[in-house]
C-alpha positions as CSV (number, residue, x, y, z in Angstrom):
1,M,5.0,-0.1,9.9
2,T,7.8,-1.8,11.8
3,H,7.6,-3.3,15.3
4,C,11.0,-3.6,17.1
5,N,11.9,-5.6,20.1
6,P,14.5,-3.7,22.0
7,R,13.9,-5.2,25.5
8,G,12.6,-8.7,24.7
9,G,9.3,-10.3,25.4
10,S,7.1,-8.0,23.4
11,I,7.5,-9.8,20.1
12,S,5.9,-13.0,21.5
13,D,3.1,-10.9,22.9
14,L,2.6,-9.3,19.5
15,L,2.7,-12.7,17.7
16,E,0.0,-14.1,20.1
17,S,-2.3,-11.2,19.1
18,L,-1.9,-11.7,15.3
19,A,-4.6,-13.7,13.4
20,P,-3.4,-16.3,11.0
21,Q,-2.7,-14.9,7.5
22,T,-1.9,-11.4,8.9
23,A,0.2,-9.8,6.2
24,V,3.9,-9.1,7.0
25,S,6.7,-7.8,4.8
26,G,9.5,-9.5,6.6
27,L,11.3,-10.1,9.9
28,Q,14.7,-9.9,11.4
29,V,15.9,-13.1,13.0
30,D,19.3,-13.3,14.7
31,G,20.4,-10.2,12.8
32,N,19.4,-11.6,9.4
33,Y,16.4,-10.1,7.4
34,E,14.0,-12.8,6.2
35,R,11.3,-11.9,3.6
36,A,7.9,-13.2,4.5
37,S,4.4,-12.4,3.3
38,A,2.1,-13.6,6.1
39,F,2.2,-14.8,9.7
40,I,0.9,-18.4,10.0
41,T,0.9,-19.4,13.6
42,L,2.9,-19.3,16.9
43,D,3.9,-22.5,18.7
44,R,4.7,-21.2,22.1
45,R,5.5,-24.6,23.5
46,R,8.3,-25.0,20.9
47,G,9.1,-21.3,20.9
48,V,8.8,-20.9,17.2
49,A,6.7,-18.8,14.8
50,Y,5.7,-19.8,11.3
51,F,5.6,-17.3,8.4
52,S,4.8,-18.0,4.7
53,E,7.0,-16.7,1.9
54,T,5.6,-15.1,-1.2
55,G,6.8,-17.9,-3.4
56,G,5.1,-20.5,-1.2
57,G,8.1,-21.3,1.1
58,L,8.0,-21.4,4.9
59,V,10.0,-19.4,7.4
60,V,10.3,-21.0,10.9
61,A,11.8,-18.5,13.4
62,D,12.8,-18.9,17.0
63,I,10.7,-16.3,18.8
64,R,13.6,-15.4,21.1
65,K,15.7,-14.4,18.1
66,I,13.1,-12.2,16.3
67,S,14.0,-8.6,16.8
68,L,11.8,-6.9,14.2
69,I,8.6,-7.6,12.3
70,E,7.8,-5.4,9.3
71,F,4.2,-5.0,8.3
72,P,3.1,-3.6,4.9
73,G,2.4,0.2,4.9
74,V,-1.1,1.4,5.1
């Protein structure tokens, strides 16, 4: 399942509704696809979202530049 952000604003609302460790497959940030395995948290004050990578890395994304979040299929 993919969630796109064609008009802005809805991605941050979606991120606010996610529980920590929600599984994701990846996200598109500023036109670049980033692999990720789970949502970690949203820091609205700083305007960034944190995601973990499968290999243990960390993806920090500016929420204004996220245009797509991909969730694993059901």
